[in-house]
C-alpha positions as CSV (number, residue, x, y, z in Angstrom):
1,M,-13.2,-16.0,14.5
2,L,-9.5,-16.0,15.1
3,E,-9.4,-17.5,18.6
4,G,-5.9,-19.0,19.3
5,R,-4.7,-18.5,15.7
6,R,-1.2,-17.2,15.2
7,V,-1.2,-14.4,12.7
8,A,1.9,-12.9,11.2
9,V,1.6,-9.2,10.8
10,P,4.2,-7.6,8.4
11,E,2.8,-4.1,9.0
12,S,4.6,-0.8,9.5
13,R,2.5,2.3,9.5
14,E,-0.6,0.8,11.2
15,L,1.1,-2.1,13.1
16,D,-0.4,-1.3,16.5
17,L,-3.9,-0.7,15.2
18,F,-3.9,-3.9,13.1
19,T,-2.5,-5.9,16.0
20,R,-5.2,-4.6,18.4
21,M,-7.9,-5.6,15.9
22,L,-6.5,-9.1,15.6
23,E,-6.1,-9.6,19.3
24,R,-9.6,-8.4,20.0
25,N,-10.7,-11.3,17.8
26,G,-8.7,-13.8,19.8
27,A,-5.6,-14.0,17.6
28,V,-2.0,-14.2,18.7
29,A,-0.2,-11.5,16.7
30,I,3.4,-12.1,15.5
31,R,4.8,-8.7,14.6
32,C,7.4,-7.8,12.1
33,P,7.6,-4.2,10.7
34,L,9.1,-5.2,7.3
35,V,9.3,-1.8,5.8
36,S,10.4,1.5,7.4
37,I,9.1,4.6,5.7
38,H,11.0,7.9,5.6
39,D,10.8,11.3,3.8
40,A,12.7,11.7,0.6
41,E,16.3,12.5,1.5
42,D,16.4,15.6,-0.7
43,A,13.5,18.0,0.2
44,A,14.2,20.5,-2.6
45,P,12.5,18.6,-5.4
46,V,9.4,18.1,-3.2
47,E,9.3,21.7,-2.2
48,E,9.6,22.8,-5.8
49,W,6.8,20.5,-6.8
50,L,4.6,21.9,-4.0
51,T,5.4,25.4,-5.2
52,R,4.1,24.5,-8.7
53,L,1.0,23.0,-7.1
54,V,0.3,26.2,-5.2
55,A,0.9,28.2,-8.3
56,G,-1.9,26.3,-10.0
57,E,0.3,24.6,-12.6
58,H,-1.5,21.3,-12.4
59,D,-4.7,20.8,-14.3
60,I,-5.2,17.4,-12.7
61,L,-3.6,15.8,-9.7
62,V,-3.2,12.0,-9.4
63,L,-2.8,10.6,-5.8
64,Y,-1.5,7.1,-5.6
65,T,-1.2,6.6,-1.8
66,G,-2.4,8.1,1.5
67,E,1.2,7.8,2.8
68,G,2.4,10.0,-0.1
69,L,-0.2,12.7,0.5
70,T,0.5,12.7,4.2
71,R,4.2,13.2,3.5
72,L,3.5,16.0,1.1
73,L,1.5,17.8,3.7
74,G,4.4,17.3,6.2
75,F,6.8,18.9,3.8
76,A,4.4,21.8,3.3
77,E,4.0,22.3,7.0
78,R,7.8,22.4,7.6
79,K,8.1,24.9,4.7
80,G,5.3,27.1,6.2
81,I,3.0,26.7,3.2
82,E,0.5,24.0,4.4
83,A,-2.5,26.4,4.2
84,D,-1.5,27.3,0.7
85,V,-1.1,23.7,-0.3
86,V,-4.5,22.7,1.1
87,A,-6.1,25.7,-0.7
88,A,-4.4,24.6,-3.9
89,L,-5.7,21.0,-3.5
90,S,-9.2,22.4,-3.1
91,R,-8.9,24.1,-6.4
92,T,-7.3,21.2,-8.3
93,F,-9.1,18.3,-10.0
94,I,-8.0,15.3,-8.0
95,V,-8.1,11.6,-9.1
96,A,-7.4,9.1,-6.2
97,R,-6.2,5.6,-7.0
98,G,-7.8,4.1,-3.8
99,P,-9.4,4.8,-0.4
100,K,-6.2,5.7,1.5
101,P,-5.5,9.0,-0.3
102,A,-9.2,9.7,-0.2
103,K,-9.1,9.2,3.6
104,V,-6.2,11.7,4.0
105,L,-8.1,14.2,1.9
106,R,-11.2,13.9,4.1
107,G,-8.9,14.7,7.1
108,I,-8.3,18.1,5.6
109,G,-11.9,18.7,4.6
110,L,-11.6,17.6,0.9
111,V,-12.7,14.8,-1.3
112,P,-11.4,13.5,-4.6
113,N,-13.2,14.5,-7.7
114,L,-12.8,11.0,-9.1
115,M,-11.9,7.6,-7.7
116,A,-10.2,5.1,-9.9
117,E,-12.4,2.5,-11.4
118,A,-10.4,-0.1,-9.4
119,P,-7.6,0.7,-6.9
120,T,-4.9,-0.3,-9.3
121,T,-2.8,1.4,-12.0
122,A,-5.0,-0.2,-14.6
123,G,-8.1,1.1,-12.9
124,L,-6.5,4.5,-12.6
125,M,-5.7,4.6,-16.4
126,Q,-9.2,3.4,-17.2
127,T,-10.7,6.3,-15.2
128,L,-8.2,8.9,-16.6
129,S,-9.1,7.7,-20.1
130,T,-12.6,9.2,-19.6
131,L,-11.0,12.7,-19.3
132,N,-9.6,15.0,-22.0
133,L,-5.9,14.9,-21.2
134,E,-4.5,16.5,-24.4
135,G,-2.2,19.4,-23.5
136,K,-3.0,19.0,-19.8
137,R,-0.3,19.1,-17.1
138,I,-0.8,16.2,-14.7
139,G,0.7,16.2,-11.2
140,V,1.4,12.7,-10.0
141,Q,2.2,11.7,-6.5
142,L,4.3,8.5,-6.9
143,Y,5.2,5.7,-4.5
144,P,8.6,3.9,-4.2
145,G,8.9,1.2,-6.8
146,G,5.8,2.4,-8.6
147,E,5.1,1.3,-12.2
148,E,6.2,3.4,-15.2
149,V,3.1,2.4,-17.2
150,L,1.2,5.5,-16.1
151,S,3.9,7.8,-17.5
152,E,3.6,6.0,-20.9
153,F,-0.2,6.3,-20.8
154,L,-0.1,10.0,-20.1
155,R,2.5,10.7,-22.8
156,D,0.4,8.7,-25.3
157,A,-2.6,10.8,-24.3
158,G,-0.8,14.0,-25.1
159,A,-0.4,15.1,-21.4
160,Q,2.6,16.5,-19.6
161,E,3.5,14.6,-16.4
162,D,4.9,16.4,-13.4
163,A,5.6,13.5,-11.0
164,I,7.0,13.6,-7.4
165,L,8.3,10.9,-5.1
166,C,8.3,12.2,-1.6
167,Y,9.1,9.1,0.5
168,R,11.3,6.1,0.5
169,Y,11.7,2.7,2.1
170,A,14.7,2.3,4.3
171,S,15.0,-1.2,5.7
172,D,18.4,-2.7,5.1
173,E,19.3,-2.3,8.8
174,E,16.3,-4.5,9.7
175,D,17.6,-7.6,7.9
176,E,18.0,-9.6,11.1
177,H,14.4,-9.0,12.1
178,V,13.2,-10.1,8.7
179,L,15.3,-13.2,8.8
180,H,13.9,-14.1,12.2
181,F,10.4,-13.5,10.8
182,I,11.1,-15.9,7.9
183,A,12.4,-18.5,10.3
184,T,9.1,-18.2,12.3
185,L,7.1,-18.7,9.0
186,V,9.2,-21.7,8.1
187,S,8.9,-23.3,11.5
188,G,5.1,-24.0,11.0
189,E,4.1,-21.9,14.0
190,V,2.0,-19.5,11.8
191,D,-1.6,-20.0,10.7
192,L,-2.0,-16.8,8.7
193,I,0.0,-14.0,7.2
194,A,-1.8,-10.8,6.4
195,F,-0.2,-8.5,3.8
196,T,-1.3,-4.8,3.6
197,S,1.1,-3.5,0.9
198,T,3.1,-4.6,-2.1
199,A,6.3,-3.4,-0.4
200,Q,6.0,-6.0,2.3
201,V,5.8,-8.8,-0.3
202,R,8.8,-7.5,-2.2
203,R,10.8,-7.0,1.0
204,L,10.1,-10.5,2.3
205,Q,11.1,-12.0,-1.1
206,E,14.2,-9.9,-1.4
207,V,15.6,-10.8,2.0
208,A,14.8,-14.5,1.6
209,R,16.5,-14.5,-1.8
210,R,19.6,-12.6,-0.6
211,F,20.2,-15.0,2.4
212,G,19.3,-18.2,0.6
213,R,15.9,-18.8,2.3
214,Q,13.7,-18.4,-0.8
215,A,12.9,-22.1,-1.3
216,E,12.0,-22.5,2.4
217,L,9.9,-19.4,2.4
218,D,8.0,-20.4,-0.8
219,A,7.2,-23.8,0.8
220,A,6.0,-22.2,4.0
221,M,3.8,-19.8,2.0
222,Q,2.1,-22.7,0.3
223,R,1.1,-24.1,3.8
224,I,0.1,-20.8,5.5
225,L,-3.1,-19.0,4.7
226,V,-2.1,-15.8,2.9
227,A,-4.4,-12.8,3.2
228,A,-4.2,-9.5,1.1
229,V,-5.8,-6.2,2.0
230,G,-6.8,-5.6,-1.7
231,P,-6.3,-6.4,-5.3
232,V,-3.0,-4.5,-5.7
233,T,-1.4,-6.4,-2.8
234,A,-3.0,-9.6,-4.0
235,E,-1.4,-9.2,-7.4
236,A,2.0,-8.8,-5.8
237,V,1.5,-12.0,-3.7
238,E,0.5,-13.9,-6.7
239,K,3.5,-12.7,-8.7
240,A,5.6,-14.0,-5.9
241,G,4.1,-17.4,-6.5
242,W,2.1,-17.5,-3.3
243,P,-1.7,-18.3,-3.2
244,V,-4.0,-15.6,-1.9
245,G,-6.5,-17.4,0.4
246,A,-8.4,-14.4,1.8
247,M,-9.2,-10.8,0.7
248,P,-12.0,-8.4,1.4
249,E,-14.7,-8.4,-1.3
250,D,-15.1,-4.7,-1.8
251,S,-13.9,-2.6,1.1
252,F,-10.1,-2.8,1.2
253,H,-9.3,-1.8,4.8
254,L,-7.9,-3.5,7.9
255,K,-11.2,-4.4,9.5
256,P,-12.6,-6.1,6.5
257,L,-9.3,-7.9,6.1
258,V,-9.6,-9.3,9.6
259,T,-13.1,-10.4,9.0
260,A,-12.3,-12.1,5.6
261,S,-9.3,-13.9,7.2
262,G,-11.3,-15.1,10.2
263,R,-14.1,-16.5,7.9
264,K,-11.6,-18.3,5.8
265,L,-9.9,-19.9,8.7
266,A,-13.2,-20.9,10.3
267,K,-14.3,-22.4,7.0
268,A,-11.0,-24.4,6.8
269,S,-11.4,-25.7,10.3
270,D,-14.9,-27.0,9.5
271,V,-13.5,-29.3,6.8
272,S,-12.8,-32.7,8.4
273,P,-9.5,-34.3,7.5
274,P,-9.7,-37.4,5.3
275,A,-10.0,-40.8,7.1
């Protein structure tokens, strides 16, 4: 489906896996890890939050991202309380925003009690609104740049939020790589760019704006087929002013993303140019 197509891959955590998928389908992958992910610089607030989790102080736990849960387990392992944290998770009512935290939970033998109606903050709030939150203490695993609307929702519902941010994006040192990536997009050498997180979209925009390449990037993104792994990422792309040309219909993972992108490109190539 992607034979000979040049696909820009702004991925970080699963860059190698995604690239192999694309190349097995005949694509030429152009790699640029836009976002480096690191643990929170100060471990103390994370460890204190984990201590409260182990003590059973959370009536409900909201998991936004698989990356966040993985990082929390890493902090727990280094503190020597991983078994206690896993046991606490098994006793806590867990609401997952999307499939990635659910996948990490399955890796430790657990499943979420509820999945968000849709893998967005709005979907999460819709699902939480079915629960009695009055007087409840809600643990929330946040993500960098996450929305504050959930905090307002919980406060209005009479709940007490206990939020933790356990990882950060550190990418300023990679500006030159991103600028080279933007130049490649602008050059017309790319058929498709596949976004798998909102952070990638924000990072690409931020660097282009800071170095005076925004107009060129915007023009390029109107020509290139833009694919998004799911509705949250698609929303970020659209907010950037770029059209989303391909997205999986219901399973928001890398393999369906490759399939949806290939189908869209194949369909486009079947359309004959005007005479």
